[in-house]
C-alpha positions in Angstrom: 204.2 202.8 112.9 201.7 203.4 110.1 203.6 203.2 106.8 200.5 202.9 104.6 200.2 206.6 103.7 203.9 206.8 103.1 203.9 203.8 100.8 201.0 205.0 98.8 202.7 208.3 98.0 206.2 207.1 97.6 207.9 205.8 94.4 208.0 202.1 93.8 211.7 202.1 93.0 213.2 200.4 90.0 209.8 199.2 88.6 207.9 202.4 89.2 207.6 203.3 85.5 206.3 199.8 84.6 204.0 199.6 87.6 202.4 203.0 87.2 201.4 202.2 83.7 198.9 199.7 85.0 195.3 200.5 84.6 192.8 200.3 87.4 191.3 196.8 87.8 188.9 196.0 84.9 185.2 195.9 85.8 182.9 194.9 83.0 179.4 193.4 83.0 179.5 193.0 86.8 182.8 191.0 86.6 186.1 192.0 87.9 189.7 191.2 87.0 192.5 191.5 89.6 196.1 191.6 88.7 198.3 189.2 90.7 202.1 189.8 90.6 204.4 187.2 92.0 208.0 186.7 93.3 208.4 183.7 91.0 209.7 183.3 87.5 207.1 181.6 85.3 207.5 177.8 85.5 209.6 177.7 88.7 208.7 174.2 90.1 206.2 174.3 92.9 206.2 178.0 93.8 204.9 179.3 90.5 202.5 176.3 90.5 201.1 177.5 93.8 200.4 181.0 92.5 198.8 179.5 89.4 196.7 177.1 91.5 195.4 179.9 93.6 194.7 182.2 90.6 192.8 179.5 88.7 190.9 178.4 91.8 189.6 181.9 92.5 188.6 182.3 88.9 186.8 179.0 88.7 185.1 179.1 92.1 183.7 182.5 91.3 182.3 181.3 88.0 184.5 183.9 86.3 183.0 186.8 88.1 186.4 187.4 89.8 189.2 186.7 87.4 192.9 186.6 88.4 195.4 187.8 85.8 198.7 186.3 86.9 201.9 188.1 86.1 205.1 186.2 86.9 208.3 187.9 88.1 209.6 190.3 85.5 206.4 190.4 83.5 205.1 193.5 85.2 207.4 194.1 88.2 210.5 192.4 89.6 210.4 189.7 92.1 211.3 191.9 95.1 209.0 194.8 94.0 205.7 193.1 94.3 205.1 194.2 97.9 205.4 197.9 97.0 203.4 197.5 93.9 200.4 196.1 95.9 200.7 198.4 98.9 200.8 201.4 96.6 197.7 200.1 94.6 199.5 199.6 91.4 198.7 195.9 91.4 195.9 194.2 93.2 197.5 191.2 94.9 200.8 189.3 95.1 201.8 185.7 95.7 205.2 185.2 97.2 207.3 184.4 100.2 206.8 187.1 102.8 210.3 186.8 104.2 211.5 188.7 101.1 209.9 191.7 102.8 211.6 191.8 106.2 212.9 195.2 105.1 209.4 196.5 105.3 208.9 194.7 108.7 210.9 191.9 110.2 207.7 190.3 111.5 207.0 189.1 108.0 209.8 186.5 108.5 207.5 184.3 110.6 204.9 183.9 107.9 207.4 182.2 105.6 209.8 180.6 108.0 212.1 181.8 110.8 215.5 180.2 111.6 215.0 177.3 114.0 211.2 177.9 113.6 208.1 175.9 112.7 207.6 172.8 110.7 204.7 172.8 108.3 202.3 171.2 110.8 203.4 173.5 113.6 202.9 176.5 111.2 199.3 175.6 110.4 198.5 174.8 114.0 199.6 178.3 114.9 198.1 180.0 111.9 194.6 178.5 111.9 194.1 177.6 115.6 196.4 180.0 117.3 197.2 183.7 116.8 198.9 183.3 113.5 196.2 184.5 111.1 195.2 187.4 113.3 198.8 188.6 113.6 199.3 188.3 109.9 196.3 190.5 109.5 197.5 193.0 112.1 200.8 193.2 110.3 199.1 193.6 107.0 197.0 196.6 108.3 200.2 198.6 108.6 200.7 198.4 104.9 197.2 198.2 103.6 197.2 194.4 102.9 194.9 191.5 103.6 197.0 188.3 103.7 196.5 184.5 103.7 198.8 181.5 103.7 198.8 180.1 100.2 201.5 177.5 99.7 204.2 175.6 101.6 207.5 174.2 100.3 207.9 171.8 103.3 211.3 171.5 105.1 214.0 173.1 103.0 217.4 171.7 102.3 220.6 173.2 103.7 221.8 173.8 100.1 224.3 173.3 97.4 228.0 174.0 98.1 231.2 173.8 96.0 233.0 172.5 99.0 232.1 170.5 102.1 231.3 172.3 105.3 233.2 170.8 108.2 233.2 173.6 110.7 231.6 177.0 111.2 234.9 178.6 109.9 234.1 177.2 106.4 231.4 179.9 106.1 233.9 182.7 106.5 234.0 184.6 103.2 231.7 182.1 101.5 229.4 183.8 98.9 226.0 182.2 99.6 222.4 182.9 98.5 220.0 182.9 101.4 217.1 185.3 101.9 215.5 186.6 105.1 216.8 186.5 108.6 218.3 183.1 107.9 220.7 184.9 105.6 221.4 187.5 108.2 222.2 184.8 110.7 224.6 183.1 108.2 226.3 186.5 107.8 227.2 186.3 111.4 229.3 183.3 110.6 231.3 185.4 108.1 229.4 184.5 104.9 228.9 187.0 102.2 225.1 186.6 101.9 223.3 187.3 98.6 219.5 187.7 98.1 218.9 186.6 94.5 215.5 185.9 92.9 214.9 182.2 92.2 215.0 182.6 88.5 218.5 184.1 88.6 220.1 181.6 91.1 221.3 179.0 88.6 223.3 181.5 86.5 224.8 183.1 89.6 226.0 179.6 90.8 227.2 178.6 87.4 229.2 181.8 86.9 230.9 181.8 90.3 229.0 184.9 91.4 228.1 182.8 94.4 229.8 179.7 96.0 226.6 178.1 97.1 222.9 178.4 97.4 219.8 177.2 99.2 216.7 176.9 97.1 213.9 174.6 98.3 214.4 170.8 98.3 215.2 167.9 96.0 212.4 168.2 93.5 212.6 172.0 92.9 216.4 171.9 93.1 216.6 169.2 90.5 214.3 171.2 88.2 216.5 174.2 88.7 219.5 172.1 87.6 221.9 172.8 90.5 223.2 169.3 90.3 224.8 170.2 86.9 227.1 172.6 88.7 228.0 170.9 92.0 227.4 167.5 93.6 227.6 168.5 97.3 224.2 168.8 98.8 223.2 169.3 102.4 219.7 168.0 102.9 218.7 169.6 106.2 218.9 173.3 106.9 218.2 175.6 109.9 216.7 178.5 108.0 213.3 177.2 106.6 211.9 174.1 108.4 208.5 174.7 106.8 208.3 177.6 104.4 204.8 179.1 104.0 203.9 181.2 100.9 201.3 183.9 101.0 198.7 185.8 99.0 198.3 189.5 100.0 195.5 191.6 98.5 195.5 195.4 98.6 193.2 196.0 101.5 191.1 198.7 99.8 190.6 196.3 96.8 189.7 193.4 99.2 187.2 195.6 101.1 185.5 196.5 97.8 184.8 192.8 97.0 181.6 191.1 98.0 181.7 188.8 101.0 181.4 185.8 98.6 184.5 186.9 96.7 186.4 187.6 99.9 185.6 184.1 101.1 186.6 182.6 97.8 190.1 184.2 98.1 190.4 182.8 101.6 189.3 179.3 100.7 191.4 179.2 97.6 194.5 180.3 99.5 194.0 177.6 102.2 193.4 174.9 99.5 196.6 176.0 97.7 198.6 175.8 101.0 197.7 172.1 101.5 197.9 171.2 97.8 201.3 172.8 97.4 202.8 171.2 100.5 201.6 167.8 99.3 203.1 168.5 95.9 206.5 169.2 97.3 206.5 166.3 99.8 205.2 163.9 97.2 207.9 164.7 94.7 210.9 165.1 96.9 211.6 161.5 97.6 211.8 160.3 94.0 213.8 163.4 93.1 216.3 162.7 95.9 216.9 159.2 94.5 217.5 160.5 91.0 220.0 163.1 92.3 221.9 160.5 94.3 221.9 158.1 91.3 223.4 161.0 89.3 226.3 161.3 91.7 225.0 163.9 94.1 226.6 163.4 97.6 224.0 164.1 100.3 225.4 165.3 103.6 224.4 166.6 107.0 226.1 169.5 108.8 228.2 168.5 111.8 226.9 169.3 115.3 229.4 172.1 115.7 227.9 173.8 112.7 224.3 173.3 113.9 225.4 174.9 117.2 226.8 177.9 115.4 223.6 178.2 113.4 221.6 178.2 116.6 223.5 180.9 118.3 223.6 183.1 115.1 219.8 182.6 114.6 219.0 183.5 118.2 221.3 186.6 118.1 219.7 187.7 114.8 216.1 187.4 116.1 217.1 189.2 119.3 218.1 192.3 117.4 214.5 193.0 116.4 212.9 192.6 119.8 212.6 196.3 120.4 209.8 196.3 117.8 206.7 195.5 119.8 204.9 193.7 117.0 207.9 191.6 116.1 208.3 190.6 119.8 204.6 189.7 120.0 204.7 187.5 116.9 207.9 185.8 118.0 206.5 185.1 121.5 203.4 183.7 120.0 205.3 181.5 117.6 207.6 180.1 120.3 204.7 179.4 122.6 202.7 177.6 119.9 205.7 175.7 118.7 206.5 174.4 122.2 202.9 173.3 122.7 202.7 171.5 119.3 206.1 170.0 119.3 205.7 167.9 122.5 202.8 165.9 121.3 204.1 165.6 117.7 207.4 164.2 119.0 205.8 161.7 121.3 203.2 160.5 118.8 204.2 160.9 115.2 207.9 161.2 115.9 208.1 158.0 117.9 205.8 156.2 115.5 207.9 157.0 112.5 211.1 156.0 114.2 209.6 152.6 115.1 207.9 152.1 111.7 211.1 152.7 109.8 212.9 150.3 112.2 210.4 147.6 111.9 209.8 147.8 108.2 213.4 148.4 107.4 
């Protein structure tokens, strides 16, 4: 299905007026400025940092000949409107989590994180040495995008709850914030799932508009302040075991750039992915200790709940298998994940278990 021509001629929705007021990318004295819109509120720990890192790196690596003007969520278009803004040519590029855009195509889920999917290492194995990047590109062609991995939050927590979860029945009627197909799976357990931009989650939880939320992990969650509202924190979740972030450039804009500028965007994106993953993983341990010292109770879901997650996730993914590209991407992910997981488990997994035992 070619949706590119449709998206270019259709309205952008709620942000159309703001977006259409954008001028064409500025070109002066041989230099070019590209507008980057993001799904992140300015200052959101880690995720906004990744967007800023990529924008600054592109500008600096090009010697200022390619400048990125970063607009955080709400400064030009809303968090969930960046995809349409870029595909329609009203902004040049976005930085965000592609699973926000499963409504455009469910295959985008896999380039952030699928339920019961890839860890960060498994994701980059697939993306850089398997079919991942090529499939991201194939998906982007439908919408006129050129996409790259450009950040990773690491394994995400199960989330913050106002009550303990002792069985799958505890999700029935629970108002919970979770995007993407993970949220759809949670809905199969009876949850009332909300998709709320990150900058609005704290207020929704504090006001009672939602009963719980996942966000990212200890460091970003602490920065968001969720521990001020509830002390019940599940530290492992099924929905995002290694959430990749992406840069997507309007394909016509990308094709107009010099090969050097195109390569700069690619390299800056890859650098941002690794830098951002290390940022989250480096900060999470100390943040977890602070949360626990402040009275936060860290828990794991019971096996019965994990079993329910697994069935709901599988059923959810199966619903999209009639889409050939989704089926191709899913099959590629599963094949790569099985291949990577065996060695990682026998090598790093066994080593870490013994290291922690020996060193105490």
